[in-house]
N, C-alpha and C positions, 0 to 999 in steps of 0.2 A: 705791709712788708713787701719788699721788691722781689721780683722773680730773678733767679740767677740766669745769666746769659751764657755762661761757660764754666766748666769745672775742670781743674787739672790736679792730678795727684803725683807727687814725687815720693820716692822712698830710697833708703840706704840699704844696699845689699850686704851680704856677709863680709865682704871686703871693705865695707864702709864707703862704697862708691855711690854717689848720688845718681839715681836713675829717674828719668821722666822728662817731660810730663806725659802722663797716661790718662786715659778716660776712666771714669768710675766703673764703667762696664768691663773694661779690660782688666783692671785691678781686681774687681769682684770675681771675674772668671779665673784668674790665677789664684786668688784666695780660696775658691772652692776646690781647686786642684791641690790645695795644701802646699803651695810653693813658698809661703812666707812663714817665718818663725815669729813668735810673740815679741822677740827683742828687736824686730825690724822697726825702724823709725819712719813714719809717714808724715808728709805735709800735704794737706788738702787746701787748695786755693779755689775760692769761688768768686768769679767775676760777675759784677752786676752791670746792667745797662747804664746806670748812672756813673760809671767809671769808678765805683767803689769796689773794694776787694776784702773779702773775709778769709782768714786763714786759721788753720788749727793744725798743730804739730804734736804728735803723740806716738808712743810705741804701740804696736798692734795689740798687745795685751790690754793696754789702757783703753784703746778704741773699742775693743770687744766688750770690756767691762762696762763702759759708759753707753755704747750704742747698741749692744747686743751682738751675738756671734753671727746672726743672719745677715746683717748689713752694717759692719763696723765702720764703713767709710762715710756713712751719712753724718752730716754735721747738724747737731742740735742748734736751733736758732739762738739760744741764750748764751752759749759758751764761747763761740769764736770771737777773736778780737777784730775790730774793724781797721783795716789798713787804708791809707789815703790813696795809694796807687801801687802799681806792680813793683816799682823800684823799692818801696818800703818793705813789701812782702819778701822780695828777693834778699834784701839786706837782713831781714829777720831770719830767714833761712840760713844765710851765711853765718850769722851769730850762733845759731843752733849748731851748725857744723863745727864751729870753733869750740864750743862747749863739749861736744862729743869727742873731738880730737883730744882735748885736754883731759877729759875723764879717762879716755883710753890709755893715755900716757901714765896717769896716776895708777890705773889698774895694773898696767905692765910693771910698774915699779914695785907694787905690793907683791906681785907674783914672783919676783926674783928672789 
């Protein structure tokens, strides 16, 4: 298996604004200060020397459940999908943003 050359983490804040990229160290620091809620959506991008990219997008609650509450932002080697390049990963993130936006509209309609 290859060694990652870089890792970037993005997240959606309470106003659903995409923030990042941040390092795992910075995100972990904020996580320990309890600045995130379980409903926050995170996207972890891992860049490899071979120009490959692995990405995993999940809500914080799901990350904690799968990876443990001590280090929820670690990516298990078997679960992330392999992206061909950064453009594909960004396109995937954009699709996820669209799904979230759509879900939010549906939730707003139900609450009326």
